[in-house]
N, C-alpha and C positions, 0 to 999 in steps of 0.2 A: 284594837291589834290592825299591825302595818298589813298590807294584803302583797304578802310575800307572789299571790298568781300571777301578779303583774311580772313577774322579774322571769324571763323566759326559760328556758334551758340553754344552758352556755357551754359553748364546746371547751376554753380558753379554760374554765372556772373548774370544769367536771375536770379535764385531763389533772389539770393541778394539785387533786385531793387523790388521783390515782395512785396506787404504791408501782413504784418503778427499780427496775435494775436491770443489770447488762442480760438476763435471761427472760426476761418480761418485758413482752411487745403488747402494747395495747392499740386499736383500731378503733377509733370510735368513731357514729354515723348518729345524725341528730334529723329527724324529720319534723315538719308539721304537722303534717298528717301522715301515715302509712296505712296498709293493710290489715298486717299484724308483725310489728318485731320480729315475733318468732318466725314467722315465712318469711322475711328480709334475711336473717343470718341463716335457714338452713340452705336459702341460696346462695349465700353469699360471702360464708364466711372461709377465711385462709390458714392455711398450714401454719405451724409457726409464730402465732398468732391469737392473744383472748380477745372476739371480735364483741364490740359492745351495742347493741343499738337501740335508742331514745327515740320517742315520739310523743310531741305535745297531743295528740290525738292517735285513735284507732276507729279504723273503720271494720274491720275484721277481724277485731278481737276477739278470744276466747278462753275457757278455762278447758276444766277436765270433761273430758264425756261429750266434748265440741260445744257444750255452752255457753250463751254467747257471755263475752265482760264488756261491762258496759264502756266507756272510752272517752268521758265527756271533754273537752279540748281544754286544756291547763289548770286540771284540777290537781288530776293523780300523779303518780308516778306509773309510765308503762316502758320496762324495761327486758329485756333481751341479752344473756350474756352466752357468746359459745365458745367450747374450745375444743380441741381434736384430742384424742388419747390411744394408749395400743391396750384398752383393757376392752375387752367383748362388751357393746353393748349393755346386753342383760344385766352385767357389774352394776352398773349404775339404775337399777328398779327400785333400790333403795333413795335414791336422791334427793327426791323428793324433801324430804323430811331433813335433810342436812343444809339440804337449800332454805327451807324455813326456820333452823338453827340460826346458819347467816343472817338472814331477816332479822332476827330476833337479837343478835348479837349489836348489831346495827344500830336498831332503835333506842339500847341501852345507853349507846353514846348520846344518844340524844333527851335518853331520862322518858323513858318509853317502856313501860314491861308491857309483856304480851306473851300469849301464848300460842301452845299449836293446835289446830286441829289435824288428828288424823284423817289423810295423809298429807294437805297439802295447802291449808289455810290458815292465816296468821288471825288471830281472837286478840281484841281490848276488850275488858269487861264483857265477856259474853258477847261478843259483837265481832261478826266478821272485819274485821279490815285491809286485807291482803289475799290474796291467791297465788300461787305457781303451780306452772305447766312446765315439766318436763318434755322435751322432745329430741330424738336421736335419727340420724343417718348416716350410711356408707355413702362417702363419698371418695371419689379417684383411689379406691383400696383404703382410703384411712375411715375412719370412726366420728363420727362431730357429736358433741350432745349441746343443745342448746336450751337455757335456761330462761324461760319465761315469767317477769315476777308484777303484777300490779298491785299496787300499794297506795287505797285512796289519802289524800291528805288536806286537799283542800275543800272538798265535798262536801256540801251540806245538805244539798237534795237531791232525789233520785228517784222519781214514781217506777221504773222500770226494773226494778230491782227487787226480784221474790222472796227475799228472805233481809231478817234483820243484820243492817249493817252499822259501821260508823266509820269515821276518818279520825287522820291526826286532829283535825283542828276542830272537830268537835269533840274532842275526850280531851282536851288541853288548848281549851279558846285563850289562854291568856301566854300560850306559849306561840314563838315564832318558826315556822318551818322554811328549811329552804330545799328545794328538791336537788340544786346541785351540789350540795355537800352529803344528803343521805345517799345516792345512787350510789358517787363510788365509795362510800363506806359501806353499801349494801355488795358491791361487787369487790373490793378490796378484801372482805368475809367472808367471798365463796371463790375466791380463790384459792386462799387460804386452808381451809377447810376441805374444798376438793385435793388438792396435794397431798393432805392428811387421809380422808378417804380412799384415795389411789393407793396408798399402802399399805392399810389398816382397816379399809371395808369399814363400815354401819357399826359395829360391833365398837369402834372407840367412841361412839355417839350417842348407844344406848341409853347411859344413865342420864347424859343431860337431856334427850328428849324427851323421857320418863319423867322428868324432873318438870317440864312446860306444858306438858301429855292432858292437854285442856278435856280431853274425853272419859282420863281415866277415873274409873266407877263412877261414872254414870250412866243412868240409863239409857239405851238407844232401841233402834228399829233399822235392823238390815233391810235397806231397799227389795231387796231380792226374796226376803221373806216377810213381807208387809203384818203378818198377824204374830211375830213370832220376837218378843222382849229379849230384850241380849242386856250385859251389862260387859261394857269398856273396863280394858284392863291394862296391862305396863304392851310396850313394846319387846320384839325379839331383838335378836342378835343381826339378824336378815334384813330386819326393818318392817314386818310382821306384826301384826296388831291382835293380844289373845283378847277374846272375849266369851263371857263364860252364858251358857243356855242351858237351863235347867240343870244347874250341877255338874256340865262339861265343859271343859275350857277347851274352844277351837282357835286357829290361827286362821285370820285372814289375812289377805295378801293387798299392796297399792294396787290398784285399778281393776281389779275383780269387784267391789263393790262400793255407793255410796253410801253415806254414814246419816242417818235423821237423829236430832235427841229428840227423846220425846217431850 
């Protein structure tokens, strides 16, 4: 298999694959190394543009709950996309689920089938291949949403990751992957789904998410209730997850707890 890892991120190629129209302006920033692509956009997003920040590596990459995100150089996709919105920032509490659907749709274009582990992880064959971190900020009386996405592409070894993981290459060794095409595919899906989300909320995406729901009907343990078993069910119109505990259904919300599968 050709080692596409040697093909670095290329601004011209990525811009060529990004959707464009009179109302859609992109600002693309590419770094060889950066602290965090999310941090960069939280500081540097400009109103009226969709900003996309990419890096070959991150020194301070992070996931949910400030967990370190392993970011070896040239191995994977480290991207953040930001946009301004007139909605209250609380409205985007379920947007990580929509972002995960966007990644799934982009990967389908590359003949890759994935599932989503509520609320923000991408799974292939029961192993984590990517994750999403949504961060928001109020900036000059305007609201900014930053969507951070990490996706393992070429990585084959990493002793620092404390859970079962995989990469696109490990799952599809005969296929060739180009980050310069996958990245704009993800960004394009994100913008399409963002526009729908702002009009219709998560309800529009609920059935689609439930069809991709990796946890559905699985036995789980809730991290804040270590000795209590539960069964994950479907998600609701607001993006919360139903779980059954002792024949009682409880609703939990994104960011409230993390979930470990038994």
